[in-house]
N, CA, C, O and the ligand as a Tripos MOL2 file, in Angstrom:
@<TRIPOS>MOLECULE
protein
  281   279    71     0     0
PROTEIN
NO_CHARGES

@<TRIPOS>ATOM
      1 N         -32.1460   24.6360   29.3080 N.3       1 MET1
      2 CA        -33.2840   25.5050   29.6580 C.3       1 MET1
      3 C         -33.6890   25.2510   31.1030 C.2       1 MET1
      4 O         -33.8720   24.1040   31.5110 O.2       1 MET1
      5 N         -33.8260   26.3160   31.8700 N.am      2 LYS2
      6 CA        -34.1800   26.1880   33.2850 C.3       2 LYS2
      7 C         -35.6730   26.4700   33.4530 C.2       2 LYS2
      8 O         -36.1790   27.4950   32.9950 O.2       2 LYS2
      9 N         -36.3570   25.5560   34.1090 N.am      3 TYR3
     10 CA        -37.7980   25.7140   34.2830 C.3       3 TYR3
     11 C         -38.1380   26.0790   35.7160 C.2       3 TYR3
     12 O         -37.4790   25.6580   36.6670 O.2       3 TYR3
     13 N         -39.1760   26.8670   35.8360 N.am      4 THR4
     14 CA        -39.6860   27.2290   37.1540 C.3       4 THR4
     15 C         -41.0870   26.6650   37.2850 C.2       4 THR4
     16 O         -41.9280   26.8480   36.4050 O.2       4 THR4
     17 N         -41.3300   25.9810   38.3820 N.am      5 PHE5
     18 CA        -42.6470   25.4140   38.6360 C.3       5 PHE5
     19 C         -43.2690   26.1110   39.8310 C.2       5 PHE5
     20 O         -42.5740   26.5530   40.7450 O.2       5 PHE5
     21 N         -44.5670   26.2000   39.8080 N.am      6 ARG6
     22 CA        -45.2860   26.7760   40.9400 C.3       6 ARG6
     23 C         -46.2890   25.7440   41.4460 C.2       6 ARG6
     24 O         -46.9850   25.0870   40.6720 O.2       6 ARG6
     25 N         -46.3380   25.6260   42.7530 N.am      7 LYS7
     26 CA        -47.2240   24.6450   43.3660 C.3       7 LYS7
     27 C         -48.6430   25.1800   43.4510 C.2       7 LYS7
     28 O         -48.8680   26.3200   43.8580 O.2       7 LYS7
     29 N         -49.6020   24.3390   43.0610 N.am      8 LEU8
     30 CA        -51.0180   24.6720   43.2400 C.3       8 LEU8
     31 C         -51.4900   23.9600   44.4950 C.2       8 LEU8
     32 O         -51.7430   22.7560   44.4810 O.2       8 LEU8
     33 N         -51.6060   24.7010   45.5620 N.am      9 ASN9
     34 CA        -51.9240   24.0790   46.8550 C.3       9 ASN9
     35 C         -53.2410   23.3320   46.8520 C.2       9 ASN9
     36 O         -53.3400   22.2160   47.3610 O.2       9 ASN9
     37 N         -54.2490   23.9590   46.2750 N.am     10 GLU10
     38 CA        -55.5910   23.3850   46.3690 C.3      10 GLU10
     39 C         -55.7370   22.0910   45.5740 C.2      10 GLU10
     40 O         -56.6090   21.2740   45.8700 O.2      10 GLU10
     41 N         -54.8840   21.9010   44.5640 N.am     11 LEU11
     42 CA        -54.9910   20.7090   43.7300 C.3      11 LEU11
     43 C         -53.8720   19.7080   43.9730 C.2      11 LEU11
     44 O         -53.8630   18.6250   43.3870 O.2      11 LEU11
     45 N         -52.9260   20.0700   44.8400 N.am     12 ASN12
     46 CA        -51.7640   19.2200   45.0560 C.3      12 ASN12
     47 C         -51.0820   18.9010   43.7300 C.2      12 ASN12
     48 O         -50.7260   17.7540   43.4590 O.2      12 ASN12
     49 N         -50.9070   19.9270   42.9160 N.am     13 ASP13
     50 CA        -50.3350   19.7580   41.5850 C.3      13 ASP13
     51 C         -49.3930   20.9380   41.3220 C.2      13 ASP13
     52 O         -49.2960   21.8650   42.1270 O.2      13 ASP13
     53 N         -48.7160   20.8850   40.2010 N.am     14 ARG14
     54 CA        -47.7820   21.9550   39.8550 C.3      14 ARG14
     55 C         -48.1440   22.5300   38.4920 C.2      14 ARG14
     56 O         -48.7600   21.8650   37.6590 O.2      14 ARG14
     57 N         -47.7500   23.7710   38.2900 N.am     15 VAL15
     58 CA        -47.8390   24.3720   36.9570 C.3      15 VAL15
     59 C         -46.4420   24.8500   36.5800 C.2      15 VAL15
     60 O         -45.5940   25.0870   37.4400 O.2      15 VAL15
     61 N         -46.2290   24.9820   35.3000 N.am     16 LEU16
     62 CA        -44.9550   25.4680   34.7850 C.3      16 LEU16
     63 C         -45.0950   26.9400   34.4350 C.2      16 LEU16
     64 O         -46.0950   27.3540   33.8480 O.2      16 LEU16
     65 N         -44.0910   27.7280   34.7970 N.am     17 LEU17
     66 CA        -44.0720   29.1270   34.3660 C.3      17 LEU17
     67 C         -43.1940   29.2140   33.1240 C.2      17 LEU17
     68 O         -42.0470   28.7700   33.1310 O.2      17 LEU17
     69 N         -43.7400   29.7870   32.0640 N.am     18 CYS18
     70 CA        -42.9900   29.8850   30.8130 C.3      18 CYS18
     71 C         -41.7000   30.6680   31.0380 C.2      18 CYS18
     72 O         -41.7370   31.7650   31.5970 O.2      18 CYS18
     73 N         -40.5580   30.1210   30.6100 N.am     19 PRO19
     74 CA        -39.2740   30.8140   30.8210 C.3      19 PRO19
     75 C         -39.1910   32.1460   30.0770 C.2      19 PRO19
     76 O         -38.3900   33.0040   30.4490 O.2      19 PRO19
     77 N         -39.9970   32.3330   29.0380 N.am     20 ARG20
     78 CA        -39.9190   33.5850   28.2880 C.3      20 ARG20
     79 C         -40.9750   34.5940   28.7260 C.2      20 ARG20
     80 O         -40.6350   35.7260   29.0720 O.2      20 ARG20
     81 N         -42.2630   34.2020   28.7150 N.am     21 CYS21
     82 CA        -43.3210   35.1810   28.9740 C.3      21 CYS21
     83 C         -43.8930   35.0760   30.3920 C.2      21 CYS21
     84 O         -44.7270   35.8900   30.7870 O.2      21 CYS21
     85 N         -43.4450   34.0740   31.1550 N.am     22 CYS22
     86 CA        -43.8520   33.9000   32.5520 C.3      22 CYS22
     87 C         -45.3420   33.6130   32.7260 C.2      22 CYS22
     88 O         -45.8710   33.7550   33.8280 O.2      22 CYS22
     89 N         -46.0140   33.2200   31.6700 N.am     23 GLU23
     90 CA        -47.4080   32.7990   31.8040 C.3      23 GLU23
     91 C         -47.4580   31.4410   32.5110 C.2      23 GLU23
     92 O         -46.5100   30.6570   32.4540 O.2      23 GLU23
     93 N         -48.5690   31.1900   33.1670 N.am     24 THR24
     94 CA        -48.7720   29.9150   33.8380 C.3      24 THR24
     95 C         -49.2080   28.8670   32.8190 C.2      24 THR24
     96 O         -50.2110   29.0440   32.1270 O.2      24 THR24
     97 N         -48.4590   27.7890   32.7310 N.am     25 LEU25
     98 CA        -48.7700   26.7350   31.7690 C.3      25 LEU25
     99 C         -49.2080   25.4840   32.5050 C.2      25 LEU25
    100 O         -48.4910   24.9610   33.3580 O.2      25 LEU25
    101 N         -50.3850   25.0190   32.1650 N.am     26 TYR26
    102 CA        -50.8660   23.7700   32.7400 C.3      26 TYR26
    103 C         -50.3330   22.6120   31.9060 C.2      26 TYR26
    104 O         -49.9330   22.7860   30.7540 O.2      26 TYR26
    105 N         -50.3360   21.4610   32.4940 N.am     27 ARG27
    106 CA        -49.8150   20.2770   31.8170 C.3      27 ARG27
    107 C         -50.5000   20.0560   30.4710 C.2      27 ARG27
    108 O         -49.8610   19.7090   29.4780 O.2      27 ARG27
    109 N         -51.8170   20.2660   30.4630 N.am     28 THR28
    110 CA        -52.5750   20.0490   29.2260 C.3      28 THR28
    111 C         -52.2000   21.0660   28.1500 C.2      28 THR28
    112 O         -52.3830   20.7990   26.9620 O.2      28 THR28
    113 N         -51.6760   22.2350   28.5500 N.am     29 ASP29
    114 CA        -51.2680   23.2360   27.5620 C.3      29 ASP29
    115 C         -50.0570   22.7890   26.7600 C.2      29 ASP29
    116 O         -49.9030   23.1580   25.5960 O.2      29 ASP29
    117 N         -49.2070   22.0020   27.3800 N.am     30 ILE30
    118 CA        -47.9190   21.7100   26.7460 C.3      30 ILE30
    119 C         -47.7230   20.2500   26.3690 C.2      30 ILE30
    120 O         -46.7600   19.9280   25.6740 O.2      30 ILE30
    121 N         -48.6050   19.3560   26.8050 N.am     31 GLU31
    122 CA        -48.2760   17.9550   26.5790 C.3      31 GLU31
    123 C         -48.4130   17.5330   25.1240 C.2      31 GLU31
    124 O         -47.8190   16.5340   24.7170 O.2      31 GLU31
    125 N         -49.1840   18.2720   24.3320 N.am     32 HIS32
    126 CA        -49.3380   17.8800   22.9270 C.3      32 HIS32
    127 C         -48.3350   18.5480   22.0070 C.2      32 HIS32
    128 O         -47.8330   17.9210   21.0730 O.2      32 HIS32
    129 N         -48.0370   19.8230   22.2630 N.am     33 TYR33
    130 CA        -47.1890   20.5690   21.3300 C.3      33 TYR33
    131 C         -45.8160   20.9000   21.8950 C.2      33 TYR33
    132 O         -44.9080   21.2660   21.1500 O.2      33 TYR33
    133 N         -45.6600   20.7720   23.2160 N.am     34 THR34
    134 CA        -44.3970   21.1070   23.8590 C.3      34 THR34
    135 C         -43.9370   22.5180   23.4970 C.2      34 THR34
    136 O         -42.7490   22.7730   23.3020 O.2      34 THR34
    137 N         -44.9070   23.4220   23.4140 N.am     35 SER35
    138 CA        -44.5560   24.8180   23.2040 C.3      35 SER35
    139 C         -45.5280   25.6800   23.9950 C.2      35 SER35
    140 O         -46.6370   25.2520   24.3140 O.2      35 SER35
    141 N         -45.1010   26.8930   24.3070 N.am     36 CYS36
    142 CA        -45.9470   27.7940   25.0720 C.3      36 CYS36
    143 C         -47.0710   28.3240   24.1850 C.2      36 CYS36
    144 O         -46.7910   28.8510   23.1080 O.2      36 CYS36
    145 N         -48.3320   28.2010   24.6010 N.am     37 PRO37
    146 CA        -49.4370   28.6900   23.7720 C.3      37 PRO37
    147 C         -49.5280   30.2130   23.7250 C.2      37 PRO37
    148 O         -50.2640   30.7640   22.9070 O.2      37 PRO37
    149 N         -48.7840   30.8960   24.5980 N.am     38 TYR38
    150 CA        -48.8530   32.3570   24.6590 C.3      38 TYR38
    151 C         -47.7870   33.0200   23.7920 C.2      38 TYR38
    152 O         -48.0700   33.9830   23.0800 O.2      38 TYR38
    153 N         -46.5600   32.5010   23.8550 N.am     39 CYS39
    154 CA        -45.4690   33.1430   23.1130 C.3      39 CYS39
    155 C         -44.8220   32.1940   22.1110 C.2      39 CYS39
    156 O         -43.8750   32.5680   21.4190 O.2      39 CYS39
    157 N         -45.3400   30.9500   22.0320 N.am     40 ALA40
    158 CA        -44.8680   29.9700   21.0490 C.3      40 ALA40
    159 C         -43.4210   29.5250   21.2640 C.2      40 ALA40
    160 O         -42.7990   28.9630   20.3620 O.2      40 ALA40
    161 N         -42.8950   29.7770   22.4510 N.am     41 LEU41
    162 CA        -41.5590   29.2790   22.7730 C.3      41 LEU41
    163 C         -41.5590   27.7520   22.7480 C.2      41 LEU41
    164 O         -42.4000   27.1210   23.3870 O.2      41 LEU41
    165 N         -40.6360   27.1680   22.0260 N.am     42 MET42
    166 CA        -40.4960   25.7200   22.0390 C.3      42 MET42
    167 C         -39.8320   25.3100   23.3520 C.2      42 MET42
    168 O         -38.7470   25.7810   23.6910 O.2      42 MET42
    169 N         -40.4980   24.4350   24.0690 N.am     43 LEU43
    170 CA        -39.9620   24.0030   25.3600 C.3      43 LEU43
    171 C         -39.0690   22.7870   25.1390 C.2      43 LEU43
    172 O         -39.4860   21.7660   24.5920 O.2      43 LEU43
    173 N         -37.8630   22.9340   25.5720 N.am     44 GLU44
    174 CA        -36.8840   21.8760   25.4250 C.3      44 GLU44
    175 C         -37.1750   20.7740   26.4480 C.2      44 GLU44
    176 O         -37.2670   21.0400   27.6470 O.2      44 GLU44
    177 N         -37.3140   19.5660   25.9780 N.am     45 MET45
    178 CA        -37.6180   18.4610   26.8910 C.3      45 MET45
    179 C         -36.3710   18.1040   27.6880 C.2      45 MET45
    180 O         -35.3150   17.8240   27.1210 O.2      45 MET45
    181 N         -36.5070   18.1170   28.9920 N.am     46 ASN46
    182 CA        -35.4220   17.6310   29.8500 C.3      46 ASN46
    183 C         -36.0440   16.8340   30.9960 C.2      46 ASN46
    184 O         -37.2580   16.6370   31.0320 O.2      46 ASN46
    185 N         -35.2240   16.3840   31.9160 N.am     47 ASP47
    186 CA        -35.7210   15.5340   33.0020 C.3      47 ASP47
    187 C         -36.8010   16.2310   33.8280 C.2      47 ASP47
    188 O         -37.7980   15.6240   34.2170 O.2      47 ASP47
    189 N         -36.5750   17.5250   34.0850 N.am     48 GLU48
    190 CA        -37.5310   18.2910   34.8960 C.3      48 GLU48
    191 C         -38.9040   18.3450   34.2370 C.2      48 GLU48
    192 O         -39.9340   18.1180   34.8730 O.2      48 GLU48
    193 N         -38.8850   18.6540   32.9410 N.am     49 LEU49
    194 CA        -40.1410   18.7840   32.2020 C.3      49 LEU49
    195 C         -40.8090   17.4220   32.0410 C.2      49 LEU49
    196 O         -42.0310   17.3040   32.1210 O.2      49 LEU49
    197 N         -40.0030   16.4120   31.8150 N.am     50 GLU50
    198 CA        -40.5360   15.0620   31.6650 C.3      50 GLU50
    199 C         -41.1950   14.5970   32.9680 C.2      50 GLU50
    200 O         -42.2800   14.0160   32.9510 O.2      50 GLU50
    201 N         -40.5290   14.8600   34.0930 N.am     51 ASP51
    202 CA        -41.1040   14.5230   35.4040 C.3      51 ASP51
    203 C         -42.4580   15.2010   35.5900 C.2      51 ASP51
    204 O         -43.4230   14.5950   36.0540 O.2      51 ASP51
    205 N         -42.4970   16.4720   35.2150 N.am     52 PHE52
    206 CA        -43.7210   17.2540   35.3590 C.3      52 PHE52
    207 C         -44.8510   16.6310   34.5270 C.2      52 PHE52
    208 O         -45.9750   16.4920   35.0100 O.2      52 PHE52
    209 N         -44.5520   16.2610   33.2900 N.am     53 LEU53
    210 CA        -45.5770   15.6970   32.4100 C.3      53 LEU53
    211 C         -46.0210   14.3110   32.8580 C.2      53 LEU53
    212 O         -47.1710   13.9240   32.6500 O.2      53 LEU53
    213 N         -45.1100   13.5680   33.4720 N.am     54 LEU54
    214 CA        -45.4240   12.1910   33.8620 C.3      54 LEU54
    215 C         -46.0350   12.0910   35.2510 C.2      54 LEU54
    216 O         -46.5100   11.0230   35.6380 O.2      54 LEU54
    217 N         -46.0310   13.1780   36.0040 N.am     55 GLU55
    218 CA        -46.4970   13.1470   37.3810 C.3      55 GLU55
    219 C         -47.8840   12.5060   37.5820 C.2      55 GLU55
    220 O         -48.0330   11.6580   38.4610 O.2      55 GLU55
    221 N         -48.8940   12.8850   36.7960 N.am     56 PRO56
    222 CA        -50.2230   12.2860   37.0360 C.3      56 PRO56
    223 C         -50.2310   10.7860   36.8220 C.2      56 PRO56
    224 O         -50.9600   10.0620   37.5010 O.2      56 PRO56
    225 N         -49.4170   10.3100   35.8750 N.am     57 ILE57
    226 CA        -49.3470    8.8780   35.5960 C.3      57 ILE57
    227 C         -48.7030    8.1610   36.7660 C.2      57 ILE57
    228 O         -49.1800    7.1170   37.2120 O.2      57 ILE57
    229 N         -47.6130    8.7330   37.2570 N.am     58 VAL58
    230 CA        -46.9140    8.1420   38.3920 C.3      58 VAL58
    231 C         -47.8300    8.1060   39.6160 C.2      58 VAL58
    232 O         -47.8870    7.1050   40.3300 O.2      58 VAL58
    233 N         -48.5510    9.2200   39.8510 N.am     59 GLU59
    234 CA        -49.4760    9.2660   40.9840 C.3      59 GLU59
    235 C         -50.6080    8.2660   40.8110 C.2      59 GLU59
    236 O         -51.0600    7.6570   41.7810 O.2      59 GLU59
    237 N         -51.0630    8.0980   39.5800 N.am     60 GLY60
    238 CA        -52.0910    7.1080   39.2820 C.3      60 GLY60
    239 C         -51.6350    5.7120   39.6480 C.2      60 GLY60
    240 O         -52.3930    4.9270   40.2190 O.2      60 GLY60
    241 N         -50.3910    5.4060   39.3150 N.am     61 TRP61
    242 CA        -49.8340    4.1100   39.6790 C.3      61 TRP61
    243 C         -49.7980    3.9410   41.1750 C.2      61 TRP61
    244 O         -50.1330    2.8740   41.6890 O.2      61 TRP61
    245 N         -49.3900    4.9910   41.8900 N.am     62 ALA62
    246 CA        -49.2890    4.9310   43.3380 C.3      62 ALA62
    247 C         -50.6520    4.6330   43.9480 C.2      62 ALA62
    248 O         -50.7580    3.8270   44.8720 O.2      62 ALA62
    249 N         -51.6900    5.2790   43.4360 N.am     63 ILE63
    250 CA        -53.0410    5.0670   43.9570 C.3      63 ILE63
    251 C         -53.4940    3.6330   43.6760 C.2      63 ILE63
    252 O         -54.0790    2.9800   44.5410 O.2      63 ILE63
    253 N         -53.2220    3.1520   42.4720 N.am     64 THR64
    254 CA        -53.5830    1.7750   42.1290 C.3      64 THR64
    255 C         -52.8770    0.7980   43.0600 C.2      64 THR64
    256 O         -53.4550   -0.1910   43.5110 O.2      64 THR64
    257 N         -51.6210    1.1010   43.3340 N.am     65 GLU65
    258 CA        -50.8280    0.2430   44.2150 C.3      65 GLU65
    259 C         -51.4160    0.2150   45.6170 C.2      65 GLU65
    260 O         -51.4930   -0.8410   46.2450 O.2      65 GLU65
    261 N         -51.8340    1.3890   46.1080 N.am     66 GLN66
    262 CA        -52.4170    1.4680   47.4420 C.3      66 GLN66
    263 C         -53.7120    0.6510   47.5270 C.2      66 GLN66
    264 O         -53.9640   -0.0430   48.5120 O.2      66 GLN66
    265 N         -54.5160    0.7510   46.4800 N.am     67 ARG67
    266 CA        -55.8010    0.0400   46.4780 C.3      67 ARG67
    267 C         -55.5590   -1.4810   46.5130 C.2      67 ARG67
    268 O         -56.3060   -2.2290   47.1420 O.2      67 ARG67
    269 N         -54.5000   -1.9090   45.8220 N.am     68 ARG68
    270 CA        -54.2030   -3.3340   45.7910 C.3      68 ARG68
    271 C         -53.7840   -3.8150   47.1750 C.2      68 ARG68
    272 O         -54.0370   -4.9630   47.5400 O.2      68 ARG68
    273 N         -53.1410   -2.9330   47.9470 N.am     69 MET69
    274 CA        -52.6550   -3.3060   49.2620 C.3      69 MET69
    275 C         -53.7850   -3.4440   50.2820 C.2      69 MET69
    276 O         -53.6830   -4.2410   51.2150 O.2      69 MET69
    277 N         -54.8460   -2.6830   50.1140 N.am     70 THR70
    278 CA        -55.8960   -2.6740   51.1380 C.3      70 THR70
    279 C         -56.9860   -3.6820   50.8420 C.2      70 THR70
    280 O         -57.9430   -3.8000   51.6080 O.2      70 THR70
    281 ZN        -44.4920   31.7760   26.8720 Zn       71 ZN71
@<TRIPOS>BOND
     1     1     2 1
     2     2     3 1
     3     3     4 2
     4     3     5 am
     5     5     6 1
     6     6     7 1
     7     7     8 2
     8     7     9 am
     9     9    10 1
    10    10    11 1
    11    11    12 2
    12    11    13 am
    13    13    14 1
    14    14    15 1
    15    15    16 2
    16    15    17 am
    17    17    18 1
    18    18    19 1
    19    19    20 2
    20    19    21 am
    21    21    22 1
    22    22    23 1
    23    23    24 2
    24    23    25 am
    25    25    26 1
    26    26    27 1
    27    27    28 2
    28    27    29 am
    29    29    30 1
    30    30    31 1
    31    31    32 2
    32    31    33 am
    33    33    34 1
    34    34    35 1
    35    35    36 2
    36    35    37 am
    37    37    38 1
    38    38    39 1
    39    39    40 2
    40    39    41 am
    41    41    42 1
    42    42    43 1
    43    43    44 2
    44    43    45 am
    45    45    46 1
    46    46    47 1
    47    47    48 2
    48    47    49 am
    49    49    50 1
    50    50    51 1
    51    51    52 2
    52    51    53 am
    53    53    54 1
    54    54    55 1
    55    55    56 2
    56    55    57 am
    57    57    58 1
    58    58    59 1
    59    59    60 2
    60    59    61 am
    61    61    62 1
    62    62    63 1
    63    63    64 2
    64    63    65 am
    65    65    66 1
    66    66    67 1
    67    67    68 2
    68    67    69 am
    69    69    70 1
    70    70    71 1
    71    71    72 2
    72    71    73 am
    73    73    74 1
    74    74    75 1
    75    75    76 2
    76    75    77 am
    77    77    78 1
    78    78    79 1
    79    79    80 2
    80    79    81 am
    81    81    82 1
    82    82    83 1
    83    83    84 2
    84    83    85 am
    85    85    86 1
    86    86    87 1
    87    87    88 2
    88    87    89 am
    89    89    90 1
    90    90    91 1
    91    91    92 2
    92    91    93 am
    93    93    94 1
    94    94    95 1
    95    95    96 2
    96    95    97 am
    97    97    98 1
    98    98    99 1
    99    99   100 2
   100    99   101 am
   101   101   102 1
   102   102   103 1
   103   103   104 2
   104   103   105 am
   105   105   106 1
   106   106   107 1
   107   107   108 2
   108   107   109 am
   109   109   110 1
   110   110   111 1
   111   111   112 2
   112   111   113 am
   113   113   114 1
   114   114   115 1
   115   115   116 2
   116   115   117 am
   117   117   118 1
   118   118   119 1
   119   119   120 2
   120   119   121 am
   121   121   122 1
   122   122   123 1
   123   123   124 2
   124   123   125 am
   125   125   126 1
   126   126   127 1
   127   127   128 2
   128   127   129 am
   129   129   130 1
   130   130   131 1
   131   131   132 2
   132   131   133 am
   133   133   134 1
   134   134   135 1
   135   135   136 2
   136   135   137 am
   137   137   138 1
   138   138   139 1
   139   139   140 2
   140   139   141 am
   141   141   142 1
   142   142   143 1
   143   143   144 2
   144   143   145 am
   145   145   146 1
   146   146   147 1
   147   147   148 2
   148   147   149 am
   149   149   150 1
   150   150   151 1
   151   151   152 2
   152   151   153 am
   153   153   154 1
   154   154   155 1
   155   155   156 2
   156   155   157 am
   157   157   158 1
   158   158   159 1
   159   159   160 2
   160   159   161 am
   161   161   162 1
   162   162   163 1
   163   163   164 2
   164   163   165 am
   165   165   166 1
   166   166   167 1
   167   167   168 2
   168   167   169 am
   169   169   170 1
   170   170   171 1
   171   171   172 2
   172   171   173 am
   173   173   174 1
   174   174   175 1
   175   175   176 2
   176   175   177 am
   177   177   178 1
   178   178   179 1
   179   179   180 2
   180   179   181 am
   181   181   182 1
   182   182   183 1
   183   183   184 2
   184   183   185 am
   185   185   186 1
   186   186   187 1
   187   187   188 2
   188   187   189 am
   189   189   190 1
   190   190   191 1
   191   191   192 2
   192   191   193 am
   193   193   194 1
   194   194   195 1
   195   195   196 2
   196   195   197 am
   197   197   198 1
   198   198   199 1
   199   199   200 2
   200   199   201 am
   201   201   202 1
   202   202   203 1
   203   203   204 2
   204   203   205 am
   205   205   206 1
   206   206   207 1
   207   207   208 2
   208   207   209 am
   209   209   210 1
   210   210   211 1
   211   211   212 2
   212   211   213 am
   213   213   214 1
   214   214   215 1
   215   215   216 2
   216   215   217 am
   217   217   218 1
   218   218   219 1
   219   219   220 2
   220   219   221 am
   221   221   222 1
   222   222   223 1
   223   223   224 2
   224   223   225 am
   225   225   226 1
   226   226   227 1
   227   227   228 2
   228   227   229 am
   229   229   230 1
   230   230   231 1
   231   231   232 2
   232   231   233 am
   233   233   234 1
   234   234   235 1
   235   235   236 2
   236   235   237 am
   237   237   238 1
   238   238   239 1
   239   239   240 2
   240   239   241 am
   241   241   242 1
   242   242   243 1
   243   243   244 2
   244   243   245 am
   245   245   246 1
   246   246   247 1
   247   247   248 2
   248   247   249 am
   249   249   250 1
   250   250   251 1
   251   251   252 2
   252   251   253 am
   253   253   254 1
   254   254   255 1
   255   255   256 2
   256   255   257 am
   257   257   258 1
   258   258   259 1
   259   259   260 2
   260   259   261 am
   261   261   262 1
   262   262   263 1
   263   263   264 2
   264   263   265 am
   265   265   266 1
   266   266   267 1
   267   267   268 2
   268   267   269 am
   269   269   270 1
   270   270   271 1
   271   271   272 2
   272   271   273 am
   273   273   274 1
   274   274   275 1
   275   275   276 2
   276   275   277 am
   277   277   278 1
   278   278   279 1
   279   279   280 2
@<TRIPOS>SUBSTRUCTURE
     1 MET1         2 RESIDUE 1 A MET
     2 LYS2         6 RESIDUE 1 A LYS
     3 TYR3        10 RESIDUE 1 A TYR
     4 THR4        14 RESIDUE 1 A THR
     5 PHE5        18 RESIDUE 1 A PHE
     6 ARG6        22 RESIDUE 1 A ARG
     7 LYS7        26 RESIDUE 1 A LYS
     8 LEU8        30 RESIDUE 1 A LEU
     9 ASN9        34 RESIDUE 1 A ASN
    10 GLU10       38 RESIDUE 1 A GLU
    11 LEU11       42 RESIDUE 1 A LEU
    12 ASN12       46 RESIDUE 1 A ASN
    13 ASP13       50 RESIDUE 1 A ASP
    14 ARG14       54 RESIDUE 1 A ARG
    15 VAL15       58 RESIDUE 1 A VAL
    16 LEU16       62 RESIDUE 1 A LEU
    17 LEU17       66 RESIDUE 1 A LEU
    18 CYS18       70 RESIDUE 1 A CYS
    19 PRO19       74 RESIDUE 1 A PRO
    20 ARG20       78 RESIDUE 1 A ARG
    21 CYS21       82 RESIDUE 1 A CYS
    22 CYS22       86 RESIDUE 1 A CYS
    23 GLU23       90 RESIDUE 1 A GLU
    24 THR24       94 RESIDUE 1 A THR
    25 LEU25       98 RESIDUE 1 A LEU
    26 TYR26      102 RESIDUE 1 A TYR
    27 ARG27      106 RESIDUE 1 A ARG
    28 THR28      110 RESIDUE 1 A THR
    29 ASP29      114 RESIDUE 1 A ASP
    30 ILE30      118 RESIDUE 1 A ILE
    31 GLU31      122 RESIDUE 1 A GLU
    32 HIS32      126 RESIDUE 1 A HIS
    33 TYR33      130 RESIDUE 1 A TYR
    34 THR34      134 RESIDUE 1 A THR
    35 SER35      138 RESIDUE 1 A SER
    36 CYS36      142 RESIDUE 1 A CYS
    37 PRO37      146 RESIDUE 1 A PRO
    38 TYR38      150 RESIDUE 1 A TYR
    39 CYS39      154 RESIDUE 1 A CYS
    40 ALA40      158 RESIDUE 1 A ALA
    41 LEU41      162 RESIDUE 1 A LEU
    42 MET42      166 RESIDUE 1 A MET
    43 LEU43      170 RESIDUE 1 A LEU
    44 GLU44      174 RESIDUE 1 A GLU
    45 MET45      178 RESIDUE 1 A MET
    46 ASN46      182 RESIDUE 1 A ASN
    47 ASP47      186 RESIDUE 1 A ASP
    48 GLU48      190 RESIDUE 1 A GLU
    49 LEU49      194 RESIDUE 1 A LEU
    50 GLU50      198 RESIDUE 1 A GLU
    51 ASP51      202 RESIDUE 1 A ASP
    52 PHE52      206 RESIDUE 1 A PHE
    53 LEU53      210 RESIDUE 1 A LEU
    54 LEU54      214 RESIDUE 1 A LEU
    55 GLU55      218 RESIDUE 1 A GLU
    56 PRO56      222 RESIDUE 1 A PRO
    57 ILE57      226 RESIDUE 1 A ILE
    58 VAL58      230 RESIDUE 1 A VAL
    59 GLU59      234 RESIDUE 1 A GLU
    60 GLY60      238 RESIDUE 1 A GLY
    61 TRP61      242 RESIDUE 1 A TRP
    62 ALA62      246 RESIDUE 1 A ALA
    63 ILE63      250 RESIDUE 1 A ILE
    64 THR64      254 RESIDUE 1 A THR
    65 GLU65      258 RESIDUE 1 A GLU
    66 GLN66      262 RESIDUE 1 A GLN
    67 ARG67      266 RESIDUE 1 A ARG
    68 ARG68      270 RESIDUE 1 A ARG
    69 MET69      274 RESIDUE 1 A MET
    70 THR70      278 RESIDUE 1 A THR
    71 ZN71       281 GROUP 0 **** ****
């Protein structure tokens, strides 16, 4: 399954565009059910999708790391 992401400039974050209905999916929309809330497409977990879901955690670590350095 090929995923398309769109950058949210104002939030420095990304959203996923549903491969079937092209609705904008926020991380919170898909992290619990891994399906599109609009068309119920089951989203196949792959590296791209996993990276997308883990991004805030990774960024959180980076911020914690920076604070420890200063
Ligand atoms: Zn959909």
